[in-house]
C-alpha positions as CSV (number, residue, x, y, z in Angstrom):
1,X,-2.3,35.5,9.6
2,X,-4.1,32.2,10.0
3,X,-5.4,30.5,6.9
4,X,-8.6,29.7,8.7
5,X,-11.4,32.2,8.5
6,X,-13.2,32.3,11.8
7,X,-16.8,33.4,12.0
8,X,-17.4,34.5,15.5
9,X,-20.9,34.9,16.7
10,X,-21.2,37.2,19.7
11,X,-24.5,36.9,21.6
12,X,-25.4,39.4,24.3
13,X,-28.3,38.6,26.6
14,X,-29.6,40.7,29.4
15,X,-30.7,38.4,32.2
16,X,-31.8,40.0,35.5
17,X,-29.7,43.0,34.7
18,X,-26.5,41.0,34.0
19,X,-25.0,40.9,30.5
20,X,-23.9,37.4,29.6
21,X,-21.5,36.9,26.7
22,X,-21.4,33.6,24.7
23,X,-19.1,33.0,21.9
24,X,-19.1,30.4,19.1
25,X,-16.3,30.1,16.6
26,X,-16.9,28.2,13.4
27,X,-14.2,27.5,10.9
28,X,-13.4,25.1,8.0
29,X,-10.5,22.8,8.7
30,X,-9.5,20.3,6.0
31,X,-12.8,18.8,4.9
32,X,-14.2,19.2,8.3
33,X,-15.9,22.1,10.1
34,X,-14.9,23.0,13.7
35,X,-17.3,24.5,16.2
36,X,-15.6,25.9,19.4
37,X,-18.0,26.8,22.2
38,X,-16.7,28.7,25.2
39,X,-19.8,28.2,27.3
40,X,-23.6,27.6,27.1
41,X,-24.6,30.7,29.1
42,X,-26.9,31.9,26.2
43,X,-28.9,30.2,23.5
44,X,-26.8,29.4,20.4
45,X,-28.8,26.9,18.4
46,X,-30.3,29.2,15.7
47,X,-27.2,31.2,15.3
48,X,-25.0,28.1,14.9
49,X,-27.4,26.7,12.3
50,X,-27.3,29.9,10.4
51,X,-23.5,30.0,10.3
52,X,-23.4,26.3,9.3
53,X,-25.8,26.7,6.4
54,X,-23.1,27.5,3.8
55,X,-21.4,24.1,4.7
56,X,-24.4,21.8,4.0
57,X,-23.6,18.1,4.1
58,X,-20.0,18.5,5.4
59,X,-18.5,15.0,6.0
60,X,-17.5,15.7,9.6
61,X,-17.9,18.3,12.4
62,X,-15.5,18.9,15.3
63,X,-17.2,20.2,18.4
64,X,-14.6,21.6,20.8
65,X,-15.8,21.6,24.4
66,X,-12.4,21.9,26.0
67,X,-12.4,24.4,28.9
68,X,-16.2,24.8,28.6
69,X,-17.4,25.0,32.2
70,X,-21.1,24.8,31.2
71,X,-24.0,27.2,31.5
72,X,-27.6,26.4,30.7
73,X,-28.6,22.8,30.3
74,X,-31.4,23.7,27.9
75,X,-28.9,25.6,25.7
76,X,-26.5,22.7,25.7
77,X,-29.1,20.1,24.8
78,X,-30.8,22.1,22.1
79,X,-27.4,22.7,20.5
80,X,-26.6,19.0,20.7
81,X,-29.9,18.1,19.2
82,X,-28.8,19.8,15.9
83,X,-26.6,16.8,15.2
84,X,-28.4,13.8,16.6
85,X,-31.7,12.2,15.7
86,X,-32.0,9.9,18.8
87,X,-35.1,11.0,20.7
88,X,-33.8,10.4,24.2
89,X,-31.0,13.0,24.9
90,X,-30.2,12.6,28.6
91,X,-31.8,11.8,32.0
92,X,-32.1,14.4,34.7
93,X,-33.2,13.7,38.3
94,X,-34.0,15.2,41.6
95,X,-33.9,13.6,45.0
96,X,-37.3,12.0,44.5
97,X,-37.7,11.3,40.8
98,X,-36.2,11.4,37.4
99,X,-37.2,12.2,33.8
100,X,-35.8,11.8,30.3
101,X,-35.2,15.0,28.3
102,X,-36.2,14.2,24.7
103,X,-35.3,15.9,21.4
104,X,-37.6,18.9,20.8
105,X,-40.4,18.3,18.3
106,X,-39.6,19.6,14.8
107,X,-36.1,20.6,16.0
108,X,-33.7,21.4,13.1
109,X,-31.1,18.8,12.1
110,X,-27.7,19.3,10.4
111,X,-26.6,16.1,8.8
112,X,-23.0,15.0,9.1
113,X,-21.3,11.6,8.7
114,X,-18.9,11.9,11.6
115,X,-18.9,13.9,14.8
116,X,-15.6,14.5,16.7
117,X,-16.1,15.8,20.2
118,X,-13.1,17.3,22.1
119,X,-13.0,17.3,25.9
120,X,-10.6,17.9,28.8
121,X,-10.7,18.1,32.6
122,X,-12.1,21.5,32.3
123,X,-15.2,20.3,30.4
124,X,-17.9,20.5,33.0
125,X,-21.6,20.7,33.9
126,X,-23.8,21.5,30.9
127,X,-20.9,20.9,28.6
128,X,-20.7,17.4,29.8
129,X,-24.4,17.0,29.1
130,X,-23.7,18.3,25.6
131,X,-20.9,15.8,25.1
132,X,-23.1,13.0,26.4
133,X,-26.0,13.9,24.1
134,X,-23.7,14.4,21.1
135,X,-22.3,10.9,21.6
136,X,-25.7,9.6,20.4
137,X,-24.5,10.3,16.9
138,X,-23.8,6.9,15.2
139,X,-20.3,8.0,14.3
140,X,-19.4,10.1,17.3
141,X,-15.8,9.9,18.6
142,X,-14.9,11.6,21.9
143,X,-11.2,12.6,22.0
144,X,-9.3,14.0,24.9
145,X,-9.3,13.4,28.6
146,X,-11.9,12.6,31.2
147,X,-14.2,15.5,31.9
148,X,-14.5,17.2,35.3
149,X,-17.4,15.1,36.4
150,X,-19.5,17.9,37.8
151,X,-23.1,16.6,37.4
152,X,-24.8,19.4,39.3
153,X,-26.6,22.0,37.2
154,X,-25.5,25.4,38.4
155,X,-27.5,27.5,36.0
156,X,-30.5,29.2,37.6
157,X,-34.0,28.5,36.4
158,X,-37.4,29.7,37.3
159,X,-38.4,26.2,38.5
160,X,-35.2,24.4,39.5
161,X,-36.9,21.1,40.3
162,X,-34.2,19.0,38.8
163,X,-30.7,19.6,40.2
164,X,-28.6,16.8,38.7
165,X,-28.3,15.1,35.3
166,X,-27.2,11.5,35.1
167,X,-23.9,10.4,33.7
168,X,-23.3,6.6,33.8
169,X,-19.6,7.0,34.8
170,X,-20.1,10.4,36.7
171,X,-18.0,12.0,34.0
172,X,-17.4,11.6,30.2
173,X,-14.8,9.0,29.3
174,X,-13.3,9.6,25.9
175,X,-13.2,7.0,23.2
176,X,-9.6,8.1,22.5
177,X,-7.5,9.2,25.4
178,X,-5.2,12.0,24.4
179,X,-3.9,15.1,26.2
180,X,-3.4,17.9,23.7
181,X,-0.4,20.1,24.1
182,X,-1.1,23.5,25.6
183,X,1.5,24.8,23.0
184,X,-0.7,23.8,20.1
185,X,-3.1,26.3,18.5
186,X,-6.6,25.2,17.6
187,X,-5.7,24.4,14.0
188,X,-3.0,22.0,15.1
189,X,-5.4,20.4,17.7
190,X,-8.1,19.9,15.1
191,X,-5.8,18.4,12.5
192,X,-4.5,16.1,15.1
193,X,-8.0,15.1,16.2
194,X,-9.0,14.4,12.5
195,X,-6.0,12.1,12.2
196,X,-6.8,10.3,15.4
197,X,-10.4,9.9,14.6
198,X,-9.5,8.4,11.2
199,X,-7.1,6.0,13.0
200,X,-9.7,5.1,15.5
201,X,-12.3,4.3,12.9
202,X,-9.8,2.3,10.8
203,X,-8.8,0.2,13.8
204,X,-12.3,-0.2,15.0
205,X,-13.3,-1.7,11.7
206,X,-10.3,-3.9,11.2
207,X,-9.5,-5.4,14.6
208,X,-11.7,-7.4,16.9
209,X,-13.3,-5.4,19.8
210,X,-11.7,-7.7,22.3
211,X,-8.2,-6.8,21.1
212,X,-9.0,-3.1,21.0
213,X,-10.8,-2.2,24.2
214,X,-9.7,-1.7,27.8
215,X,-12.0,-2.4,30.7
216,X,-14.0,0.8,30.1
217,X,-14.3,0.4,26.4
218,X,-11.8,3.0,25.4
219,X,-9.0,2.8,22.9
220,X,-5.5,3.9,23.8
221,X,-3.7,5.4,20.8
222,X,0.0,6.4,20.5
223,X,0.8,10.1,20.7
224,X,2.5,10.2,17.3
């Protein structure tokens, strides 16, 4: 049996006669906490905060958005706002105008010194919005591959005035490019991500930016 104790929150919501299942897995890993989110089909903010309460002031959190194809934009952004204090979260726009979505007033905040965000080419839609908003954390590190680049919001709303959110590069470009092996379980992936984030921060602090960065501002690390 795995040494990691997973706390799985199963949320069932009845929306227009359709039951939507959203799952969040929270687990301690080394001195970090991992949060794996399969989708943003249902609100998860309050339940996530409740499950994190025993781990107050953890040094770092891993948010696993791999294979997360999105869901509700509001659900994604209110989750992300748990970990960032910057007021402006993301810009959304229609064919005629645009607006900035800001952090909800009096929104809860979970303090962490470092935020590791995992992405792959199956991270899409609202999950990309979550990754973008989470990157506002001062010590956020995105590890993985470019996201799908699907900027259209597919979740239905009562007033779907805004149909696109704005990503500067049309998708999320990670700080550390790395393709995790499909053979690795989550524990191996998270331990590898911790190692690579530590390496990234060490190199960032010790080497001049001009020697570190490629044209898009990303760092290429070896696979070992």
